C-alpha positions in Angstrom: -15.6 -4.8 -19.3 -17.1 -5.2 -15.8 -16.0 -3.5 -12.6 -13.5 -6.0 -11.4 -11.8 -6.1 -14.9 -11.6 -2.3 -14.8 -10.0 -2.5 -11.3 -7.5 -5.1 -12.5 -6.6 -3.0 -15.5 -6.0 0.0 -13.3 -3.6 -2.0 -11.2 -1.8 -3.2 -14.4 -1.4 0.3 -15.7 0.0 1.6 -12.4 2.5 -1.2 -12.5 3.4 -0.2 -16.0 3.8 3.4 -15.0 6.1 2.5 -12.2 8.3 0.6 -14.5 8.9 3.5 -16.9 12.6 4.5 -17.0 11.8 8.0 -15.7 8.7 7.1 -13.6 10.0 9.1 -10.6 10.6 12.2 -12.8 7.6 14.5 -13.0 8.5 15.1 -16.7 7.8 11.5 -17.8 4.9 11.8 -20.2 4.6 8.0 -20.7 4.1 7.4 -17.0 1.7 10.3 -16.7 -0.5 8.9 -19.5 -0.5 5.5 -17.9 -1.5 7.0 -14.6 -4.3 8.9 -16.2 -5.6 5.8 -17.9 -5.4 3.9 -14.6 -7.5 6.6 -12.9 -10.2 6.3 -15.6 -10.3 2.5 -15.1 -10.4 2.9 -11.3 -13.3 5.4 -11.5 -15.2 3.0 -13.8 -14.6 0.1 -11.4 -15.9 2.3 -8.5 -18.9 3.4 -10.5 -19.8 -0.1 -11.5 -19.9 -1.4 -7.9 -21.7 1.6 -6.6 -24.3 1.5 -9.3 -24.9 -2.2 -8.7 -25.1 -1.7 -5.0 -27.6 1.0 -5.4 -29.8 -1.3 -7.5 -29.2 -4.0 -4.9 -28.7 -6.6 -7.6 -24.9 -7.2 -7.6 -24.6 -10.9 -8.7 -22.6 -13.1 -6.5 -20.2 -13.8 -9.4 -19.3 -10.1 -9.5 -19.0 -9.9 -5.7 -16.6 -12.9 -6.0 -14.7 -11.1 -8.8 -14.3 -8.0 -6.6 -13.1 -10.1 -3.7 -10.5 -11.9 -5.9 -9.3 -8.5 -7.3 -8.9 -7.2 -3.7 -11.5 -4.5 -4.0 -13.9 -5.9 -1.3 
């Protein structure tokens, strides 16, 4: 899974968390787990783009993926 795919998965998980019946209740374990998983994917997406940028070899196809995903 590349950076843009991680970003998109994080967005999907946050949408799923918001759709939980008790999502606005701090005691909703299903929403909490989805949010935690979304955070991991968002962190991996961020790490992927930063690591690639530091190597200065981010392929144009991945830049395009990030633009399509709304990251850049």
